[in-house]
N, C-alpha and C positions, 0 to 999 in steps of 0.2 A: 652143231652151232647154227643158230638162226641168225641171219642178217638181213635186215631191212635196208634195201638199197635206194630207197626214195623218201627223204624227209626233208621239210623245210624249217628254217629258223626265222620266225617273225620278229619284226621291230617291236620295241616296247615292252619287252618281257625280259629284263635283265636276269633274272634267276632261272631262265628257259633250260639251259644245260643241266642245272642242278635237279630240277624236278623232272626233266626228260630222264636222266639216268636213274631216278628213282622209280620211275614207272616202268622202265624196261623189263625188269624181273616179272612184274604183274602181266605184261603182255606176252611173256615168254620169248623175248627178244634178247639176244646176247649183244649184238653190235648193231650200230645204226649209221647209215651214211647220211651226213648232213651237209646241206648247201644252202645257197641263196638262189633266189630266181630274179634277184635285182630289186633296187630301191623303189622302182615304179610299182611293184607288186607288193610293197611293204615288207621286204626282207632286209636282214642285216647285210653287212659288208663281208667280203672274204676274210679280212683280218679277224672279225668277231667269230667266224666260223672256226678259223685256226685256233683261236684263244680257247674255245670250248674243247676242241680235240686235245689240246695240250694238257688241260685240266683233268680230261677223262680219257686217256689213250687207249685204255682196254675197252671202251665202251663206242666212243664216237670215231668215226671214219670220215675225214674230211674231204670233200670234193670242191673244186674251185670253180666259181662262175667265171666263164669266158664269153665276153660280148662280142660276138662276130660282127664285124664292121665298125667296131670301136677301139678294142684291145689290139696292140700290137703282138706280133709273133714272140717277142722276147718274154711276154708274160708267162709263157708255158713253162720254160725252163726255171723262172723265177719262182712260180708256184710250186713246182717240184722240190726246189731247194728250200722252200718254206716248210714242206712237209706235207703237201697235198697229195692223196693217193688216187685222184682220179679228177674228172672235169664235168662240168654241167653246161649245156648250151640251151637257149630258149630265146624267142623272140628276136630273130637276127635281123639286121638291116637290111638284108637281102636273102634270097632263098639259100637254103644250106648248100646247094650245088653250085652256087656261085664260085667260080675258080678264083676269085679274089679271097676266098676263105681258105684255099688249099694249104698255103704256108703254115697256118695254124694247125690243120690237121696232120700235116707232115710232122710237125714239132710234137704233137701229141703222140703219134705212133712212135717217134723216136724215144720218147720217154717211158713208153711201155705201160701206161695205165689207162684204164677204160674211160670212155665218154659216155655220160648220160644225156641223151638228147630228147627234149620234148618233142613229141610227134602228135599231130592232130591239131584240132581247134583249140585255140588258147582262151582261158577264161577271161571274161571282160573286166576291165579295169581302166581307170581314167589315166590316159598316157600323158606324160609330160610334152610341152610344146616341142614340135620337130619330130617326135617318135611316131612312127608308122608302125602298125600291127597288121600282118597279113598271115593268116593261118595257112594259106596256101603254099607259103614258103617253107613250112614245117610238116609237109605231108612225108609219110614214110618214103615214098619213092624219091624224094629229094636227096635222100642219103644213098641212093643206088651208085651214083657214080663215085661217091666219097668212099664207099666200102670197097669198089672195085680198084680204086687208085692207091688205097692205103690199107692193104690186106693185113697189115700187123696193128691195125687199130681196131680193138672191139669196142662197138657201139651198142649201147641199150636204149632201145625205142620206148619211150614211155608210153602208158596207157594204150598199148596195143594200137597205136595211131588213131584213136577214135576221131571220127566215124570211119577212117578208112583201114578197117581190119584186115581185109583181105591182102592190101599191100603190105601191111606189117607182117603178118603170118607167112605170107609166101617169101618176103624177103629173109625172113628167119630160116625159111627152108633152103633158099638158095645160097645165101652168104654165110660161110663158116663163121665170120666175125661179127654178125648181127645177132642180137638178143632182144628180148622184149620184157617189161613188166606189164602186169595187168591192173595197175593201180587206177583209182578213181575216187570219187567223193566217200567219206568214211561210211555213209549209210548205203552205198552201192554205186550211185552215180549211173554211168553209162552201162554198168553190169547188171543193173536191177532187174532187167527184162531179159536177160541172157542165161538160159539154163544149160545144163551139162552138154547137150547136144551142139550147142553154139561152140563150146571151147573144143569139143572133140572134133568137130568140123574143121576148125582152124588149125589144130595140131593133130594131124592125122598120120603123119609119117613116122617111120621108126627112129627113135630119138628125139622126137620133136619136143618133148618137154624139157630136154637138157638146154633149151633156148629160151626158157622162161624163168625169170627171178621174182621173188617176194618183194614187195614194197607196200608202204602204208600210204604215202603222199600226203603226210599229215601237214596241216597249215597251223595247227594249234595243238597244245599239249591235251586238250580235251578230246581231241579227235584219236588219239594213238589206241586206247583200248577198243573202241567200237570199229576202228579200221582193221585192226588184226583179227578181231572176232569175226567180221564179215569175210575177210579173206580165209580164215580157216574154214568156215561154213562153205564157201564156195568150193574150196579144194577138197573138203569131205565128199562133196556130191559128185566128184568126178571118178571116184573109185580108183584112183591111182596107187600103185605099189608103194610101200614105205620107202624104198630105195629111191624112187622118183621124186617123192616129197622132200627127201632130205636134199636132193639136188636144187629143187626149186627153193627151199627154204634157206639155203646157205652155201651148200657146197660149190655150185657154180659160181657164185658172187665171190666166195673166198678165193677160188682159182682165178678169176679175172682180175681182182685186185691184188692178188699175191700175198695173202695171209693164211695162217694155218687154219684148217677146218676142223 
């Protein structure tokens, strides 16, 4: 089973779920994790994500956007009650390791579903009045005290923490509950000048690739096929065993989310 753990649902495309599900077989993807990164980035709301998942429960896995510094802790149980299978955080109002956010993490841990966190520099966008954007608050190392304080909360750090790759990979090595995806722009993005030696240098220990998950990071439907093709080519160049590739492409994600692989 191939599971894409990182996909966005843009505003202004009412038939997005229908067309996405049609494209999945062409891309060789069985299930896709769908979420929002917020209205400021041009994405739909959590209820719209859930509506898509209810229409296509065999294909779409819904993650709920949680806005740190804005949403209350009660939203976590509510999201799970609505059927969300994980959480997404990005652009917090203060650093990920601000203890004001710890009640949110504690509630996530209690629910038992994974958290996908944007890590690294955030793309440029026109923020609404009053919104601050600070990529330093989203460095992988900012999740270190969170992982230590909530060992039952599995966190996926997106984009290998670009450009703080060393932080992200070392945290995956140290923390049993930290994983990464290698997502970037569908044409390659930060990965375009990274050869196999880069990835082998960052994932050098026994069992390292068990901490890596497949994702496309699509922002539009047109990006799905090229994003999957780029990831496939990147993986093919690493010379990994077939069993390891199965873990990257779906088995690990299935275990974290709690679905049959």
